[in-house]
N, C-alpha and C positions, 0 to 999 in steps of 0.2 A: 556786488560789491556795495558796501553802505555807502551814501555819497556825503564827503567830507562837510560837517554843518559850521566849523570853526575857519575864517581868512582870515592869516595869519600874515601883512603888510611888511614884507622886507625889502630897504634900499640897499644900494647897491651904487657905485662912482658908474657915470652915465659914459662910460669909454666901452670899446667892443671888447677888449680882453675882462673886465671887471663885469658885465653883464654875463660874459661866456662864461665867467669861470664860477660866477653865480649862480646862474642856471642850472649848471652839471651837479656843482657843489648840494644845491637844494633838491634837486633830481635826487641824489644817492642819498641825501637825508630820510627823504622820505621813504626810500627804497629799504632806509635799515629798520627806520620806525614804524612799518608797516606791520599788519598781522594778517596773513591771507592775502594781500595787497590790500587791505584796509588800514587808513589811519585817518582819525578823526579829526583832521585840520587839513587844510591848503597851503600854498604859502604862492602869495603876488607878488612877483618881483617888481620894483620902482626905481629909475634909474634917477641919479641924484648927482647936481655938481659939485665941485669941492674946491676949495683956493688954490689948492695946488691944480686944479682944470684951469682955472681962469688965469693963472698968476702965472705964466710960463717963463719969465722972465729972471726970477727967481733962482740964484744956487743953492740945490739943495741941502748944501751945507749949512746955512745959515737960515735956512727957514724954520718955523715954529714944530713944535711935537706933532697939532693936531692940523697939517698943513690938508692933509689928503683925508681928515674923518670928520671936520667941526661942523661942517652942515647937516652929516647924518645923524651925529650927535646930538644938535641942535632938534631934526625931527623926531628922533627918539624920546628927548625930553618934555618937547611939545603933544607929542600924541599923535605926530602924523604917521610916525611906525612903530612896529611894535616889535622889528630887530632892524641889525644891519649887518651885513656880508663882507669884510675887507680880506686883503692880504693880509697874513697875521702882522707881517713884515713893518706893515704900516701902521700898526695901534701905536698910541702913544705909552710912554714908560708909566704912565699916570692918567688913567683917564676922567675924565670928569665926574664929578658927585654923583652920584645918581645911577651910572650905565655901569654894568657888568660883563663880562664876556668869556667864552670859552675858544677851545680849539678845537676845530673838527678834526678827525684822529687820522684822515687818507694824506698823505702828504705826495704832493709831485717830486719831481728831482730838485733836489735845494742847491744844485752847482751853479755856477753863472759859467757864460759861454760869453766868445768871442766869435763876431757875426762878421764878415767881410762882405763886400760887393760879390755877386755869384760869381761863381768859379774863380776867383783870385782865394789865393794864400793868406794868413797873417802877415804883414809886411814887417820888415826889421827896422824902417822910419816912415814917418808920416803922421797924422793926426789921427788920434786914437777919442772919439767921445766916453765919459763916464758921470754916473748921476751922485755916485756917493765917495765920500774920504776912502772909503775902505777901498773900492775898483782902485778908487787915483794910486793909493799905497803899491796895489800888488803891480799895477803897469808900469811906477816907478821902478820897481825892486826887480822886475822879469822882465819888461820892453823899455829900457833905457831912451829909445832910439824915437819912440813917439811920443809926440808933443801933445800935451792933455788938452780938449774943449770943455765944456760942461755939455752935456747931453740931457735934453728935457723932452716933453711933449709925451704922447702914446705912444701904443707900441707900432702903428702905423706911421705915423708922425717919424717917429727916430730910424724906421729904414728908409721912410723918403729919403730923411736929411744923408743916411749912407749913399745911396744908391744916385743922388744923384752931387754928391761929389764933397758934402760936409766935411765928410770923415772915410778917412781909409779904412777904419773899424771901430767897432763899438764892442763895449759889456754890459752883458744885460744879465737875465734870470731866464734858466731853460727850465723851469716852470713856464712862465710867460709866452716861450716859441714854441712852448710843446701844445699849450692849452689852446692857442692859435692856430696850429696846426702846421707850424712854420719849419718843422726839425728839419727841411730841406738847405735851410737857411743859416742852418748853426755851422760855424767854420771848427772849432775847438772847442770842447769841453776844458773847461779849468779845474782840476782837481782841488781837493779839500783842502792838501796840506801845504798848498801854496797860496789861495785865497780861501779864507775860513768863511762859513758863511753866515748870517744872522741865525736866532734859534728859529725863530718865525718863518725863513723862509722855504716857499714851498707848499706852506700850512696856510688855510683861509680859517678867520676868527667869527664869531658871531656876536656881536653888542645885544644889548637889552636891557630893557628899565630893569635896575636894583629892585628885586622881591616881587617880577612878573613871575608867579609859580609854572604858567603855563612853558618857560624857556627854562625855570631852574628845572620842573621836571625834565624836558629832552637833554639838558645838560647830563643829568645825573644818571644818564646810560654811560656817558662818556669818561668821567671822571670817576677817580678813585681813591677811596680813602686815606689821609692823610696818615701814617701811623707815628705816634708819639712814643719814644721808644727807650725807658731806663737802661742806661748803660752800665748802672751801677759804678762803687767808687774803688778807685785804685787799679783793679786791673781786670782784663778783658773775662777772664773765666767767670765776674761776677754778673755778666749782663745774661739774661734767659734764652733758652734755647729757642725760644719763638721772635724773641727781639734778633737774634742773630741772622735767624732764616729770613725776616724781615727786610735786614740791611741786605744780606746777600741778591732778594730781589727785587730791591729797590730800582728805578731810573736815578734819582738825587737825593742824596742823604746830608741834610743840615746837620752841623754838630757843633758840641760845646766844646770849652778848655777843661773842666775838670771831670775827664773819663781818658779812658786808656786810648790813645790814639790810635793804635794798632787795631783796632776796632773797624775803621773805615777802607780798612787793607782790604775789606771784603766787598765793598760797593764798587762801582764803576763811578760814579761821580759824587765827589763828597766836597760839601763846600763851608768851610768854615766859618762858624758865627759865635767865637768865644769872646766872653766879658770877663778880666781880670782886672779886679779891684778899679784902677781907671783907663785901665789899656781894653777898649772895646772896639773889636774890628767891624760891627754892625750896633746901630743903635734899635733897642727891643721893637719900637715901631718897622721899622725896615724890616729887622727879621720873620715878623708876621707875615708881614704884604708879601714877601719873598716864598714864602709858603703857600700861601694862597696863591699867589700869580703862576709855581707850579703847578700848584693842585688845578687850575684852571686849563693849564696846559694841555691836561690829561697824564700827567707822569704821576707815578706811582711813586711817594713821596714818603720818606724817612726823615723824618723832627729826632735826633739822639742827644737827649740831654741826660749829663750826669747825674748819677744816684739815683733818685725816686724821682719821676718830673714833677711830681704831684705837693711834694714836701721843698715848700721854696725853691721852685723849678721856676717858678712866674709860667705856669701851665695855661692858667685860665685866660693870659693875656692873647694868648697863642689860638686857644679853640674858640674865644670870643669872637675873633673875625671870620675864622671859617662858620660860625654860627650863623654871624648876621648876612653871610652869601648862601646859606644853605647847603654846605658844601660837608661831605659828614668827614670822619674820624674815629680812631681805635685808639685806647692808650692804654699801654702794656707797661704794668708800675714794675720798678725795677730794687736794687738793694740801698738803701739810702745810706750815705755817708755815718749818719746816726749809728746805726747797726753794726756797719764796719767798726766804728770807733767805740761799741761798749761790748756789744756781742764777739763781735772779732778780736778784743785785746781782752776781755774776761770784765771788764767795770761794767757787770750784769745791771741793766737800768730795773728789773722786777727779780726779786728774790723769793723763797716763800719760807714766810715769818718773818721778813724784814721789810722789803719796800715793794706797794703793792702797786707802783704805779710809777711816773714821771710826769713832769712837764717838759715839753718842748715846744721852744718861742726865737726868735729873733727878733733884737731891738732896732734892726734895720725899718726903714718905712719906704714907702712910694717917693721918687724922685730925691733916694738920700737922706743920708744923715742918719740921726738914730732916734728913739725916744725909752722913756723908761719901760726898765721889768718890773716893776715892782707888783706888791700884792694884788693892787686893786685892776692891774691889767690883766694875770696869771689869772684871775678868779670867771674872767669872762669868755677866757677860751675855751672852744668846744670841749666835750669830754669824750670818750672813748672806752666804754665799758666792756670786758671780754666776761662773759657770764652766760649762766644758762637761763633761759628766761622764764622757767618758775621762780630764782631767783628774784626777780627783773624792780617785782612791785614796791616792796618794801627802799629799793635803794631810788627810785624812781621820787616817791613820795617822800622820802629826807631831803633831796635835791629841793623841791618845790617849795619844803619847810627852811629850807635857807635865803631863800627870796627868790629860786628860778623862776621864771613866769611858768602858768600851765602851758601858754601859748607857742614855749617856745618852740622852736622846731624838733625833732626829734625822729630816729630811725634806725632801724633794725634790719640785720643783713647776714643772712643765711647761706653758707656755702659760698662764700666770698672765694673768687679767684675761679669759681665754676665755671661752665658753661653756661648753665641755667642756673644761677643765685637767685635766690628770695630776697627783694628786698620789700619792707615794709615800712611806708613815710606816715610821720604821724604826729603827735604833737607832745609834750613831754605831759601835760595831764591825761591823755586820750591813753598814750602806747601801751601803759600795762594792760587796760581791757584786752587792748585788740592782741598783745602777745598770750593772755590768756585762752581768747578763743580759738586760736589756732592751734591748742590742744596736742603741743610738743614741748618735749622736751630735751630739745638739741641743741645744742651751742650755737650762740651766735655772738656780734660784735653789737653793741646800742652808740647810736651818736649821738651826741645833746649839741645842740648848738648854731649857729648859721650855716654851716657847711652839712646839717643835714639835709636842706631843703635842696642843696645843687643839683644836680644831673649832666649829665653830656645831649647834646642834640642829637636826634634822631634823623639824618638826611640820608643823602643817597636814595638811588631809585627803589630801595627796600626800603628806605626809612625806618630803622630797627625792628621789621621783621626777623621771627624766630623761624629759619629753615631748617627743614627735619632733611637730615642725610642719609638716606639708607643703603648707599651703593657698596658695594667689598671696597675694602679699605687700600685698595692701590689708587682708587679713583678719588677716597674721599679728602686726599689733601690740595689736590687740584678744586674741587667744588667745595672746601673751604672758603681757600682763597680768592675766588669769585665771590663768592656770598659779601666776604668782607668787603673786596675790592665797591661793592655796587650797596655798601651802607646797611648790611643785615646781620642778622646774629647766627652764626654756623650752630647748630647740633649735631654733634656725629652721630648716628645711630644706626650703622650698619647690620644690616640682616641677612648679608648674604655672605660667605666666607669660598677662597676659591681653595680649590685644593690640587697638587701635579698627580698627573696619570704614569709620570716617569715616563712617556711613551717611547718606543724605542727611534732612535735619529738615526742609527750606524747606515741605513741605505739614502739618507738623505741626499747624496749624491749622486745616485741615478735616476734624481729628477731634472727637470729642466728649470721649473720655477717652484718658489717654495711659496705662498701663500698665508698673511697672516690678518685676520680682521678685528683687531682690537690692540690695547694698549699691553692688556693682560697678556695677550696671547704672545707677543714679543718677549717681555720680560721673562713668560715660564719657556720659552723657545731659545732665551741664552741661560736662562740657569739650566736648563737640560745640555744643551752644548757642551755647556762648562762638565757638567756632573758624567757626560759620556764620552771627554775628551774628542771631543769633534772638531779638525782643525777648520776654522772660518775661513780661509782661503781657498778650502775646496768647496763653499756653499755655491749652490746654483743663483740663479737671478731671484730678486725677491720683489713681489707685489705685493704692497700694505694698503691701509682705506684711508689714511690720512698722517697730519702731521704728527702727531701724539701717539700712534704705533712708530710710525718713524724714527722718532727722537731715541728711545733705547737703543736702537738699533743703531743709529750713528755713533752715539755713545760709545758704540762698543767696536767702531770701525768699520760699522757694515753700511751697506747706502743702496738704498731700494732703487730697484730701475722704474717701477711706476709706484706713482705716488697721486693723487688728485689733488689739484693746487685750490678748489673749494668742492663743496660739496662730500665734505669728509662723511663716506660713507660706505656700505660694499658697493651700493651700486654706483655712486661716485666712481670707485676703483674698478667697477664694471665698465663702465662707458671708455674710462683710460684702455683697457683691455680691447674693446670692441677699435680703438685706433690703430693697433698693430695689428697684423699678420703672424702670426701665435703658431697658424698651422695646428699639429695635431701637438700640441707641447705636451709635455708630462708632468703637471700641477702635482705638489704634495699642499692639500689644505690641513693647516694647523688650526683649530678652533675647540673651543667649549662642547661640554655635551648639551648647550641650549643653545647651540649657535644657528639652529634652524638647518632646512634643506635647500632653502631659494637659491642661496648662494653656487651651491654646488650644481643645482639644477641647471643654473642660467650659464656657468661655467661649460657646463657638458653640451648644452642648447650651441656651444660656440666650435663643436668640435676637439675640445681638447680633453686630453686623458688625465680625469683629476681621480686621484687619491685622497679621501677623507678621513682624519683621521684628529682624535680625542686628545687634547695634550693639556686639559685642566679639565674639574668638575665645580659648579657650582652647589654649595648646599648650604639651607637654611643655619642661619644664627638664631641664638637666641636674643631678642633686645632688650630681655626685662623688663623694668618700669619703664611706661612712654610718656617721657618728658611734654610737659605743654608747648603746642607750637603754632605757627600761624600759616606754615608754607609746608611742603613737601616736595620732594624730586624724586622720581622712583626712576634709574636707569635700564631698568630690565622686567622681565613679566615676572622671572623667578622673585625680585625685590618685591612685587604687587604682593604678589602671592604668600610670600611669608610673611609678610603686614598684616594681609585680612588672619591667614591663619592665627596670627597670633593675636592681634585686636579688635579684628572684628571690620564689617565695613563702615558700622554706625562711626567707628574712631576718625574716618577721613570726611564727614559732612562740616559745614562750614570753615573748611582748608582750602588753600590755593593749591593746586595743582599740577605742574610738572613733567611729564615722561620724554625720553628719548625713544623714538623710533614708533611707526605704527605697530608694530606687536604687543608693544608695552600699553600702548592706549587702547588695545583690543580688550586684553587681558582684564584693565579697567570695565572697559565699557560692557563684556560681560558677564559682569557683577553690578551692573546696574547705575553705575558712575560716570556720566557726558559731561562733565565740567571739568574740563584738563587744557592745558596745555600743549602743545609737541615742539618741541626742540626744532630749529629750521636746518643746524647738524648736529651727527649722530657723537656728539660730544658731551660732558658732565657741564662743562662750562656753557654749553649752549642749552641746555637746560637752565641753568639758572639765569641768564638773560632776559629767555622767555617770560620766567616770573615777574621780571623785573621790568620789561618791554609792557605787560599786562597791566602792572600795577600804574604806569608813565598813561596807559590810554585810558585806564578808569579816572587816572587823576583829571586827563586833558578834557575826558565829555562831562563832567562836573557842571 
């Protein structure tokens, strides 16, 4: 194993709980960041005091925001530390300038608990120790017979105060008790419906100096691209299909006033941030900060804006803050209110033989107020030309003769809105020649003005890499979502198609177990049950290889009896089977024609009576022209063979490759390709994560 060459100094509060939870958190972080047990850095944990540790008399209700973080913040800013680790709930609402952060994704039990002396129940009367207004309000409402006193000190000191009789019961966090191994001291857990917990309770947060590329790289594996979605104007039906899908799958949605509010019915947590006239629910700076903070917490964030977010939508102000912190985002254009007010009403802005263009602007200026909409203002606005590039040169020359500078930014965009748009950036003086060199008559859009110099940042673990996804269509949507989450551009290019064999299932009830080894096998199984009118109530027990295989079954009301909690693969399922005494049970294994023989042999070696039946077939699919790509994901050997058959081995030279499983890896090795990464789990998400992790390793080794 390669020795870590970089030592990262990480600080934590100098209490037993803080050092213990920090040590465990860093150990797990290094595990997640390792490839083949190797990680190009090591963590050195250092203990620090804080004002909250030194001053144990101050009521925490009145303490400053940085009461438990100040010394660690200062050590970060002066370079003594590279990072600091905290209980996420202890972070101030606004960290000092120059300090960035993110939450680690693992959460301990977030609930609060009541702790009484050993062997005693929670009393009806007596004294309760509380350390926050939230916990005090709970005790006032649900334990009115208890007199409240301020509880301070380390966890050891708090239990000592309880046991010596200073309190009859105390309220504290379940996570703290469990991390210290004191679960046996918990008298009662408090349900969250009675005592809501802070968002950060149970999480750990890592702080670091803003702009530190090492920790931005580490963070990029645990944050997801913010989706800016154009909701369209007026009614929900004008929101795009992809935008609606993002809304359905987000963790939190910040939405505006000028849109159909019913769109938010599709998301689990909607936060209104609308601004109408002088009635602002939040100021713009606050909205941008809310988006940033939710992203740093690891949430999947949607910013839902009325109309098109890039047309008078203050989009740039919100993306600028994400750019400043190196966090990824993706923008989905929407139907503008301008289109609805014109195309939607018959007042067409363009009409052949009459008007060939239009001006769109607002007299409003930043900070409020308005300005002129005169000719001198209009003439300086960006210009967008819809045309074939063959006719561009005379028009561009004419603009120069009217006084536009030859150095004015200019760009041409082809296949706008596709997965692989071609963008040519240049200047007004040089663009015509560069377009001519393309040797194409394709139509495109030409943009002239300051806007042509702008672009969105490439952040996240994948930093804008174009990732070619070659799996069957059943896996593509999941893979695509993961690529976007990690800051990449997915290129959907399926090289495999799956077709049902219409396998007979009329004897399915004669077996003791059904074995399904992939999400595709689960979907084909359900389709055949319906087609053959099989009553699911009569099905035998089910074994599956992981959660994604279990998911479509559970949606149909079928809950597998064997499903590995980790190591989602045939091997993981086999380990679960070995833990049970299935005797000589009859197993019906349903899989693809390329499922391999190993699992069947392994099950037979356990004394099980196996019937192996082909449920669906893998067929090569013509991929057409190979798009330009940076990385590629193969989910099966058949995908590798299909790619090489169509494009040749050389087409993989110089590209990052991720594969699922050893058989897929061996299919590459057999063709002389040795440079690839293998996913930890047998899932397409894990394969994309393997690409991202390899990129982070390369960044840390620089």
